[in-house]
N, C-alpha and C positions, 0 to 999 in steps of 0.2 A: 967559346960562347956558352952561356948557360941556356937551358931550354926552359921556356915558360909555358905553363898550362893553366887553364882555368878549371876549377872544380865543376864536374858534370854530375848532376843528380839522377841521371837516367832519362830525363826528358829535356832538360835545358841546362845551360850554364848561367847561374844567377849573376855572376860578375859580368859576363858578356852582355846579358840582358840589361843590367844596370847602365852600362856605358852606351848601349845602343839608344837608350832613351835620354842620355845626358846631352847637355849643351855642347856645341862644336868646340868651344875653347877648352872645356873640361876634357873632352875626348883627345884634343891635341896635346894637352899637358900629360894626360895619361900615357899616350903613346911615347912621348919624350921620356917619361920616367921609366917605362918598360924597356926602352932601348938602353937607357943607362944601366938598369938592373941586369939586363941580358948580357952585357959586356963583362966578362969575368975579370977584366983589368980593373974594374971599379969595385971598391969595397962597399959593403952595406953600411952606410953611415950618412950623417946629416950632410946636406939639407934634404935629401930625397928619401932616405930610408932610416927607420928607427927600429932598433931591436928591443923587444920586451925582455929585459934581463931579470933573472930571478923568478922564483915562484913557478906556478903551473903554466904560465904563458911564455916561458923562456924559449920555446921552440918557434915562436911566432915573430914576424916582422910586420912593419906597416910602411906603406908608401903614402906620403902626404901630398895632396894636390890642392892648390889654391888657385881659383879662377872665378871671375865675375862675382866676387864677393861671397863665394861659397867655399867651404872646406870639404873635400872628399878624401876619405881614408880607404885604403885597400889593405886588408890583412892577408899576409901570405906566409907560406911555409917553404923552407929550402932543405933539400936532402940530396947530397951527392951531386950538386950542381943542377938539380932539377927543382924549379920553382913552381909551386902551385898556388894560384890566387884563390883564396877561400871565400872572402866576403868583402863587399864594397858598400859604403854608406856615407851619407851626408853627416858630417860632424856638427852637432849643434850644442850638445851638453856633454859633461864628463860621463854621464850615465850611458850615452850612446856608445862610447868606447868600451865600457865594461860589458854592455850587452853584446857588442860585436865580437869581443874577445871570447866570451863564453860560447857564442854561436860558432865561432871559428874552431875552437877547441873541440866542440862536439862533432863538427863536420870532420875534422882531422882524425879523430879517434875512430870514426865510422869508415873512413876511406883508406886508411893506411894499414899495411901489414905489420907483422911483429918486428920487422927490421927497420920500420920507419918510412918505407917507400909507399908512395901513393899508388894504388892499384890502377892499372890502365883503363878499366871500365869506368873509372870515376874522374877522368880528366880529358880535356880537349886542348890541343895545342893552340896557343895564341900566335897567329901569324902577324909579324910586324913588317910593314912596308918600309924598306930601306931607302 
């Protein structure tokens, strides 16, 4: 099983805060997708996960959640079986994705070491109820 963490900025986890405020159906779909991603028998592919191939965002993936007429995207990074959720947002326009990718890359550059691992002080484990 893969381990899933959320980015921690020293005071809070923005992804965790995002989902604490979200609708119950969105939370349920998020938890379903996280269980899918956590299982290392599942590959990172559609319909739940998309890889940003090529260019400066090639280290990033996104989970797509659709519920109650809203689209929620969660940008994450994977390194040696460790997943770090970096950024969550409501997808409304193409610009939203561009902004989220830029913010995610900035976060990742700030919290990872030279080997690509996310430093422990910048992550909180996501506990999934099985």
